[in-house]
TIMI-106910 format. One record per residue: residue in three letters; x, y, z of N, C-alpha, C, CB in turn. Coordinates in steps of 0.001 Angstrom, whole numbers, plus 500000, padded with zeros to 6 digits. Each point is the difference from the previous one (the first is absolute). Glycine has a CB too. Layout:
% residues N
alaXYZXYZXYZXYZ/...
% end
This chain:
% residues 68
met500844498815500000499156501185500000500885501242500000498157498759501222/ser501557502171497899500803501213499923499548500998501069500352499632497524/glu500543501262502818499694501023500992499407501218499305501857499172501498/his497202501455499159499363501194499446500027501120501027498519498579498538/val501563502641500961499806501188500817498789500712499416502499500221500607/tyr496552500113500259498779500645499555499943501444500484498837497781500008/lys500575503058499178499658501364500390498493500057499952502178501038499109/his497212499764501740498556500136499914499602501466500063499713497746501057/ile499173502532498268499425501340499979498520499872500334501696500828498276/glu497693500290502063498582499998500313499252500822498959500495499730502462/leu498407499722497036499186500647498974498536499930500400501683499410498215/thr497516501508501271498558499928500190499334500048498637500155501103502277/gly499104497844497423499238499937498758498538500284500293501625498339499023/ser497656502140499984498568500254500194499220499495498791500510502018501436/ser498227497639498824499141499496498939498543500106500417501813498441499235/pro497314501921499829498571499971500303499437498569499936499803502342499089/lys500967496725500353499523498627499796500116499131501246500651500227497631/gly500404499970503180500148499166501181501429499944500503498088498672499207/ile502078500598501883501293499899500675501053499341499108498800499872502192/glu500859499011497207500972499287499160500462500865498828498930497824500647/asp500161502911498757500379500864498885500896501140500471497856499421498839/ala501924501079502363500866501052500545501424499474500173498025501042501181/val502116497712499291501323499375500121500622499848498621499279498772502083/glu499950500754496953500498499825498637500471501329499402498439498054499713/gln500830503022500556500389501320499493501353500418500566497577500633499785/ala502613499172501517501271500367500633501150499171499438498765500644502085/leu501024498041497772501060499128499488500317500293498533499280498241501626/ala499703502028497577500226500297498584500814501279499835497847498847499423/lys501854502160501375500737501257499912501441499804500462497870501289500377/ala502325497969500712501354499733500500500817499222498975499124500000502348/asn500226499099496948500687499157499022500535500804498813498526498113500688/glu500970503102499107500491500850498911501442500442500233497661500784499611/thr502748499341501651501352500501500288500844499067500863499059502260499816/leu500319496797500861500746499066500856500156498662499298499133501147502065/his501979498194498204500239498678499428500053498974501128501265501003498040/asp498399497769501651500106498882500933499113500151501229502310499690499205/ile496454500803500609499043500032501104499699498557500381498986502224499229/arg501098497461502072499849498624500459498810499780500920502427499794499778/trp497173501223500978498913499791500953499304501312500327501224498041500952/phe497602501843499641499310501165500539499271499582501268499740501025497691/glu500032499960503153499279499800501250499016501157500157501968498755501068/val496771500934499112499000501039500222500150500495501437498395498971498292/thr501832502324501866500202500562501336498838500863500471502423499949499553/asp496745500510499509498880500846500384498941499972498908501526501472501359/thr497228498552499049498883500052499056499018501046500493500289497556499357/arg499316503313499749499012501016500345499215500362498742501466500901501879/gly497525499897498260499192500381498847499541501434500093499264497654499775/his500277502828499095499478501357499886498487499885499790502209500912499028/val497046499860501725498539499920499945499434501271499381499974498506502032/glu499103501310497031499257501112499413498517499657500025501965500642498518/his497239500255501991498539499816500051499615498697500700499800501318497883/gly500938498342503160499671498814500785500407498672499389498156501303500852/arg502596498727498055500423498760499333501503500021499777497755499793498875/val502834499037500995501439499901499731500268500530498594500242497990501554/ala500589503039498350500355500581498701501246499319499432498990502205500700/his501982497534500175501160499222499577500760499495501213500161501343497888/trp500614497613501882500823499356501026501417500521499907498561497941499945/gln502092502158501199501414500362500069500703498898500789499509502526499881/val501505496869499521500716498906500647501494500325500004498229498315499272/thr502358501682501915501434500229500130500696498655500049499633502190501215/val501392497676497949500757498750499930501485500294500184498264498979498466/lys502401500093502195501446500015500069500450499065498887500100500493502546/val500749499985496556500449499245498833501490499697500150498233501091498530/gly502126497639501332501396499602500112500574499586498660499571499283502333/phe501662501113497417500681499609498772501450499704500308498435501394498614/thr502180497769500547501372499624500239500949501058499427499340497565499965/leu501777502590500727501038500915499530501035499203499214499633501557501978/ser500850499021496949501006499326499175501386500145500607498606500416497968/
% end
């Protein structure tokens, strides 16, 4: 097994569709500039309410990637 060193950052994705889509949005955006993303951890979930209904979800994720 090879040794790895990981760096992690925190991101918040949002989506009117749901929690999973908010995570996907954050990961897709991170993937545009980061390489070797290996894991994520949901650290916070919240939502925005308009007129008594959920308008969109906000999910904060810790994203880990390997360093070269």
